[in-house]
C-alpha positions in Angstrom: -181.1 34.5 243.3 -178.3 36.4 244.6 -176.3 35.9 241.4 -179.3 36.8 239.1 -179.6 39.8 241.1 -176.2 40.9 240.6 -176.2 40.0 237.0 -179.3 42.5 236.7 -177.1 45.3 238.2 -173.9 44.8 236.2 -175.9 44.2 233.0 -178.0 47.4 234.0 -175.0 49.2 234.3 -173.7 48.3 230.9 -177.2 48.9 229.6 -177.0 52.9 230.8 -173.6 53.1 228.7 -175.4 51.7 225.5 -178.3 53.9 226.4 -176.4 57.3 226.9 -174.4 56.5 223.6 -177.6 55.9 221.8 -178.8 59.2 222.9 -175.9 61.4 222.0 -176.0 60.2 218.5 -172.1 59.3 217.8 -171.2 62.3 219.7 -173.2 64.8 217.9 -175.5 65.6 220.8 -174.8 66.5 224.1 -176.2 64.3 227.1 -177.6 67.2 229.1 -178.6 67.1 232.8 -179.2 63.2 233.9 -182.3 62.1 236.0 -181.8 59.7 239.2 -184.1 57.3 236.8 -181.1 57.0 234.5 -180.3 53.5 235.8 -184.0 52.4 234.4 -182.9 53.1 231.0 -180.1 50.2 231.3 -183.1 47.9 231.6 -183.2 48.1 227.9 -180.5 46.0 227.4 -180.4 44.2 231.0 -183.7 42.5 230.7 -183.5 41.2 227.2 -180.0 39.9 227.8 -181.3 38.0 231.0 -184.3 36.7 228.9 -182.1 35.5 226.0 -179.6 33.9 228.3 -182.4 32.4 230.6 -184.4 31.0 227.6 -181.1 29.3 226.4 -180.4 27.7 229.7 -184.1 27.0 230.5 -184.1 25.1 226.9 -181.5 22.8 228.3 -182.9 22.2 231.9 -186.5 21.4 230.4 -184.9 18.9 228.5 -182.8 17.4 231.1 -186.4 17.3 233.2 -188.1 15.5 230.2 -185.2 12.6 230.1 -184.8 12.5 234.0 -181.2 13.8 233.9 -180.4 15.6 237.1 -179.6 19.3 236.7 -179.6 22.3 238.4 -181.8 25.2 237.6 -179.8 28.3 235.6 -176.9 30.3 237.3 -176.1 33.5 236.0 -172.8 35.2 235.9 -172.2 38.8 236.7 -169.1 40.5 235.3 -168.6 44.1 236.1 -167.1 44.4 232.3 -168.4 47.3 230.0 -169.3 45.4 226.9 -171.5 42.7 227.9 -172.0 43.1 231.9 -172.3 39.2 231.8 -170.3 36.1 231.2 -173.7 34.2 230.5 -175.5 31.4 232.3 -174.7 28.1 232.9 -176.8 25.0 234.4 -174.8 22.0 236.0 -175.7 18.7 234.7 -175.1 16.1 237.5 -175.1 12.7 235.8 -174.3 11.0 232.3 -176.7 11.2 229.2 -178.5 8.1 228.8 -178.1 7.9 225.1 -177.6 10.0 222.1 -181.1 11.1 221.6 -181.3 12.8 225.1 -177.6 14.3 224.4 -179.1 15.8 221.3 -182.1 17.2 222.5 -180.7 18.6 225.6 -178.0 20.1 223.7 -180.0 21.7 220.8 -182.5 22.9 223.1 -180.8 25.6 224.7 -179.4 27.2 221.3 -183.3 26.9 219.9 -184.8 28.7 222.8 -182.2 31.6 222.8 -182.4 32.0 219.2 -186.3 32.1 219.2 -186.0 35.1 221.9 -183.3 36.9 220.4 -184.8 37.5 216.8 -187.8 39.4 218.1 -185.6 41.4 220.5 -183.1 42.1 217.6 -186.3 43.4 215.1 -187.5 45.6 218.1 -184.3 46.9 218.8 -183.8 47.9 215.0 -187.4 49.2 215.2 -186.2 51.7 218.1 -183.0 52.5 216.4 -182.1 55.2 213.6 -179.7 56.0 211.0 -177.4 58.8 211.6 -174.2 60.6 210.1 -170.8 59.3 211.1 -168.6 62.0 212.4 -165.2 62.5 211.1 -162.2 60.5 212.7 -164.9 58.7 214.8 -163.2 56.6 217.3 -164.2 53.6 219.8 -165.3 50.2 219.2 -167.1 48.4 216.2 -169.2 45.4 216.5 -168.8 42.6 214.1 -172.1 42.0 212.1 -173.4 38.3 212.0 -175.5 37.7 208.7 -178.6 37.6 211.0 -177.9 41.0 211.8 -176.9 42.0 208.2 -180.2 40.7 207.1 -182.5 42.3 209.8 -180.8 45.6 209.2 -181.4 45.6 205.5 -184.9 44.5 206.0 -185.5 47.5 208.3 -183.6 50.2 206.6 -182.6 48.8 203.4 -178.8 49.6 202.1 -177.2 52.1 204.3 -175.5 54.6 202.2 -171.5 55.5 202.9 -171.0 58.3 205.4 -174.1 56.8 207.5 -174.4 54.2 210.2 -176.9 52.5 212.4 -177.1 54.5 215.9 -178.3 51.2 217.5 -180.6 51.0 220.5 -179.4 49.0 223.7 -181.7 46.0 222.5 -179.9 45.7 219.5 -176.6 45.2 221.3 -178.6 42.7 223.7 -179.4 40.6 220.5 -176.0 41.1 219.3 -174.7 39.5 222.6 -177.1 36.7 222.1 -176.2 35.9 218.7 -172.3 35.9 219.8 -173.3 33.6 222.8 -175.4 31.3 220.4 -172.7 31.1 217.8 -169.7 30.2 220.1 -171.9 27.7 221.9 -172.8 26.1 219.0 -169.0 25.6 218.0 -168.5 21.6 217.8 -165.9 21.4 220.5 -165.8 19.5 223.5 -168.7 19.9 225.9 -170.2 22.9 224.2 -173.4 22.5 222.7 -172.2 22.0 219.3 -169.7 19.5 221.0 -172.8 17.6 222.3 -174.7 17.9 219.0 -171.5 16.6 217.1 -171.0 13.6 219.5 -174.8 12.8 219.2 -174.8 12.7 215.5 -171.2 11.5 214.6 -170.3 9.5 217.7 -166.3 9.1 218.3 -165.4 10.7 214.9 -166.4 14.1 216.4 -163.2 14.3 218.5 -161.1 15.0 215.2 -163.8 17.9 214.7 -163.2 19.0 218.2 -159.5 19.3 217.8 -159.8 21.2 214.4 -162.3 23.8 216.5 -159.5 24.4 219.0 -156.9 24.7 216.2 -159.3 27.1 214.3 -159.9 29.3 217.4 -156.1 29.7 217.9 -155.7 30.8 214.6 -158.7 33.2 214.8 -156.6 35.1 217.6 -154.6 36.3 214.9 -157.4 37.5 212.8 -159.0 39.2 216.0 -157.6 39.6 219.6 -161.4 39.6 220.6 -161.2 35.7 220.4 -158.2 35.6 222.8 -160.5 35.0 226.0 -162.8 32.6 224.4 -159.6 30.5 222.9 -158.1 30.9 226.4 -161.3 29.0 227.6 -161.2 26.3 224.9 -157.6 25.6 225.9 -158.4 25.0 229.4 -161.4 22.8 228.7 -158.9 20.9 226.2 -156.4 20.2 229.3 -158.8 19.7 231.8 -161.2 17.1 229.9 -159.3 16.1 227.0 -160.7 16.5 223.3 -163.2 13.4 223.4 -166.8 13.8 224.4 -167.7 12.0 227.5 -169.7 8.8 226.4 -173.5 8.1 226.9 -174.7 5.1 228.6 -176.2 3.8 225.0 -174.3 4.9 222.3 -175.6 2.4 219.6 -179.1 4.2 219.3 -179.0 6.1 215.9 -180.7 9.4 215.1 -183.7 9.4 213.4 -183.9 12.0 210.4 -185.9 14.3 212.0 -182.9 15.1 214.4 -180.8 15.5 211.6 -182.8 18.0 210.1 -182.5 19.7 213.4 -178.7 19.3 213.4 -178.6 21.3 209.9 -180.7 23.9 211.4 -178.3 24.2 214.2 -175.5 24.6 211.5 -177.8 27.5 209.9 -178.3 28.8 213.2 -174.4 28.9 213.6 -173.9 30.6 210.4 -176.3 33.2 211.1 -174.9 34.3 214.2 -171.1 33.8 213.5 -169.0 36.8 213.0 -165.2 36.3 212.3 -164.4 39.7 214.1 -166.5 40.1 216.8 -164.9 43.0 218.3 -162.4 45.8 216.7 -161.1 49.0 217.5 -161.9 52.2 215.2 -158.7 54.0 214.4 
């Protein structure tokens, strides 16, 4: 509970910054006198983020309960950094998986649960957003636009003309972070969710894919420095645990066609939520 409370505080702090940025319309309007209740506006970001992350981890947890795999309830990770306010959430799985089916179901349940929550959050956030002129010589950070974001924005606003840009409501940033977390978790590496799915579907052949993913992450740091932190995490995991996914107790059980279809849907989620340059600096 303490970690949840601290994460609520750090994400609310981040949410306040996003809400104030939304109010000033790219700096064209003064903020004016701030009321003491300004912290409440941070909940526009904080609550959706916690809901998305919580749904993701509860998806894992409930499937662990289904297969009698010992696991903890979700732990939220606070982070006093301006862009997210959190480093996500995790559950601790205390024993090996019984078979490939259990591994697959536990691995895929988190991304699907988070995706089901983030999609309506994205559309509600866009409904609360507006399109405004871009001021000359605008500086700051530019957030990469995943395919899902581009599709939702087009459905809500149509093509946005040159000289205009989306003035995003804080809920949009919550959905954006949810998409980023979903895409990174679905990368087919090690013990990430995508690594679980790759091993459950491909067995030991997933090791080469895991190594390729690590190499690709290194290359992506030359495309955008915003990949640096995640790449370091991948390399640390590679050094600590190696490229091979831990074996399950029954490796011979094949996955049925239904789960193969779900695996294809997981790849679609990855494509929809992925952006090659998550964050860039406007110059």
